[in-house]
Residue, then its C-alpha position, 0 to 999 in steps of 0.5 A: x741058133x746058130x749050130x756051126x763052127x764058130x768063125x769068130x776070131x774071139x769070144x764077144x759077151x753081151x753085156x751093156x757096157x756104156x763107150x763114148x766115142x768120137x771121129x778120131x782127128x788127124x791132119x786133113x780130116x774134113x769132119x772135125x769135131x771134138x764131141x763125144x757121143x755115149x752109146x750102150x754095146x750091144x757087145x764086146x770082145x777082145x777084138x772089137x765092139x757093136x754098137x747101134x747108133x742113129x748115124x751112118x758111121x761109114x766104113x772106114x771111119x776111125x774112132x777113138x774109144x773109151x769103154x767103161x765097165x765099171x764106176x770104180x775103175x777109168x774107161x779103158x781108151x783104144x782105137x777102130x776102125x768101122x768095119x760094117x755098117x747095118x741099117x736096121x730095118x723100118x728105123x733109122x737106126x745102125x749096127x757098128x761094128x767097129x774092130x780095134x786098132x790101137x788097144x794096148x796088151x792091158x786093154x786086151x786082158x781087161x776086156x778078156x777077163x771080162x768076157x772069161x768071169x762073164x761066160x763062166x758065170x752063164x755057164x754056171x747059171x746054165x747048169x743050174x738051170x738044167 
């Protein structure tokens, strides 16, 4: 377990929220697709997301994202840019890290609230087990 100083700006949660994404459409884009793909997030923070995907999306690719928190609320809509791609050894799966570039204050607050709530639950469980 890593015990050094935390370098991340935002706390992240490891919960498999579903996200739909597509390459953001803009003028001059060579690859144009209106299809949305769906994956489960590996982790989520106020700054971005990490998920596994079967294609290398390429660093710098801009994505439209729809993150589902529950079936009773509409998905959180935002945009982000791929900042890291890591090929998983011995597979054709890529870890895709996306930093949010277009996200509203209300959406950030929704993510922050979920993060605090889940981390609080985890802390409560770990105190109970000790």
